[in-house]
C-alpha positions in Angstrom: 142.4 55.9 65.8 144.0 59.2 66.7 147.8 59.3 66.5 149.4 59.9 69.9 151.0 63.3 70.7 154.6 63.5 71.7 155.3 65.0 75.1 159.0 66.2 75.1 160.8 66.5 78.4 164.3 66.8 79.7 163.8 64.5 82.6 163.2 60.8 83.2 159.5 60.3 82.2 158.8 58.3 85.4 159.4 61.1 87.8 158.6 64.1 85.6 155.7 66.3 86.9 155.3 68.1 83.6 155.0 64.9 81.5 152.6 63.3 84.0 150.4 66.4 84.1 150.2 66.7 80.3 149.5 63.0 79.9 146.7 63.1 82.5 145.0 66.0 80.7 145.4 64.1 77.4 143.9 60.9 79.0 141.0 62.9 80.4 140.2 64.3 76.9 140.6 60.9 75.3 144.0 61.5 73.6 147.1 59.3 73.8 150.3 61.0 74.8 153.8 59.4 74.5 156.6 60.9 76.6 160.0 61.2 75.0 163.3 62.8 75.9 164.5 62.9 72.3 162.7 63.4 69.0 162.4 61.1 66.0 164.5 61.9 63.0 161.4 62.8 61.0 159.1 64.8 63.2 155.4 64.7 62.5 152.1 64.8 64.3 151.7 66.9 67.4 154.3 68.1 70.0 153.7 69.4 73.5 156.6 70.6 75.6 158.1 73.6 77.5 160.6 76.2 76.3 163.7 74.9 78.0 163.3 71.3 76.6 162.6 72.6 73.1 165.6 74.9 73.3 167.8 72.0 74.4 166.5 70.0 71.4 167.4 72.9 69.1 170.9 73.2 70.6 171.4 69.4 70.2 170.3 69.8 66.6 167.3 67.6 67.1 165.1 70.5 66.0 165.5 73.5 63.7 163.1 76.0 62.2 162.5 73.6 59.3 161.9 70.6 61.5 159.5 72.6 63.7 157.5 72.8 60.5 157.4 69.0 60.3 154.9 68.8 63.1 151.3 69.6 62.3 150.9 71.5 65.6 153.2 72.4 68.5 152.2 73.7 71.9 154.9 75.2 74.1 154.7 76.3 77.7 157.0 79.1 78.9 158.1 76.9 81.8 159.2 80.0 83.8 162.2 80.6 81.6 161.9 83.9 79.8 165.2 83.5 77.8 164.4 80.0 76.5 160.8 81.1 75.7 162.1 84.0 73.6 164.7 81.9 71.8 162.1 79.2 70.9 159.7 81.8 69.6 162.5 83.2 67.5 162.9 79.8 65.9 159.3 80.1 64.9 160.2 83.3 63.0 159.0 85.9 65.6 161.0 88.1 67.9 159.3 88.8 71.2 160.1 89.8 74.7 158.8 87.7 77.6 158.0 89.5 80.9 156.1 89.1 84.1 153.2 91.2 85.1 150.7 91.7 87.9 149.4 88.7 90.0 145.8 89.2 88.8 144.8 90.5 85.4 141.6 90.8 83.3 142.0 88.7 80.1 140.1 88.6 76.9 139.9 85.8 74.3 140.2 86.7 70.7 137.0 87.2 68.7 138.9 86.5 65.4 140.3 83.0 66.0 137.1 81.0 66.6 138.6 77.9 65.1 141.1 77.6 68.0 139.3 79.6 70.7 136.1 77.6 70.3 133.6 78.2 73.1 135.8 80.8 74.7 135.7 83.0 71.6 135.2 86.7 72.6 134.9 86.0 76.4 136.4 88.1 79.1 137.6 86.8 82.4 138.2 89.2 85.3 141.0 88.9 87.9 142.6 85.8 86.5 145.6 84.6 88.5 148.8 85.2 86.6 151.5 84.9 89.2 153.7 82.6 87.1 152.7 83.7 83.6 155.2 85.2 81.2 153.6 87.6 78.8 154.6 88.3 75.3 154.9 91.7 73.5 151.7 92.6 71.7 153.7 94.2 68.9 155.8 91.1 68.3 153.8 89.8 65.3 152.3 86.8 67.2 148.6 86.2 66.6 147.0 86.9 70.0 144.6 84.3 71.3 144.4 85.3 74.9 145.4 88.8 75.9 145.8 90.4 79.4 144.6 93.9 79.8 147.7 96.2 80.2 149.8 93.0 80.3 150.5 91.3 76.9 149.8 88.1 75.0 149.4 85.2 77.4 148.5 82.7 74.7 149.4 83.2 71.0 150.5 81.5 67.9 152.8 81.8 64.9 152.1 79.4 62.1 151.8 75.9 63.5 153.4 76.9 66.9 151.2 77.8 69.9 152.9 79.6 72.8 151.4 79.7 76.4 153.0 81.8 79.1 152.2 79.5 82.0 155.0 77.8 83.9 153.3 74.4 83.1 150.1 72.5 83.0 147.6 72.0 85.8 148.0 68.7 87.8 144.4 67.5 87.5 145.1 64.6 89.9 145.0 67.1 92.7 141.3 67.9 92.1 138.5 66.0 93.7 135.4 65.5 91.4 133.2 67.2 93.9 135.5 70.0 94.7 134.5 73.5 93.4 136.7 74.3 90.4 137.6 78.0 89.9 139.1 78.4 86.4 140.3 81.9 87.2 142.9 80.4 89.6 144.4 78.2 87.0 143.3 79.6 83.7 146.6 79.6 81.8 147.6 76.2 83.2 144.6 74.5 81.7 142.4 76.5 79.3 145.0 77.1 76.4 146.0 73.4 76.4 142.4 72.2 76.3 141.6 74.6 73.5 144.7 73.4 71.6 143.8 69.7 72.1 140.2 70.4 70.9 141.6 72.2 67.8 144.5 69.9 67.0 142.4 66.7 67.3 139.3 68.2 65.7 137.4 67.9 69.0 137.8 65.6 71.9 137.9 61.9 71.0 135.3 59.6 72.6 136.8 58.3 75.9 136.9 54.6 76.3 135.8 52.7 79.4 138.4 51.8 82.0 141.1 53.6 84.1 
């Protein structure tokens, strides 16, 4: 049985849109997600969060550069907070600048990181919506996974930490099964997290019957 991932949030889990959205995506892919507002003393497994919540955990000394290394994999959304995003990336050993760009950009998926990029390896997507995406400096030392033409790194990694410039995950409860799905409208809200889950859990676990 797959160990559940931790979903770190600042807010009460019951009314937290971020936690609910991540948990729904996990449930859809067959992964268990446990929502927490504080981290265990000995971090392990997989962590998904957003920059401000992670920075708060760092400031409260629940996390450090060493303790980040205790997790096998970490996925962090920018959450719309450039300063927090930069500070968390710094904890991972990389100095980078986060900045906004055009509302629509052409993006390319790395050809060199097939293990994480999976079926998207080497693909290009034209006019992807990027209104709420924070881009990272391409000279920062991050390994680029998804890059925006004339924009920057929209999804990259440093060691076991994966950084996505989106404000947060897609709320898949808003989508009707028969509704036409346009991935270019929500690329950074869903594609990087799905690629991460596929990689971190060695593929999508088999879904069980039931709600």
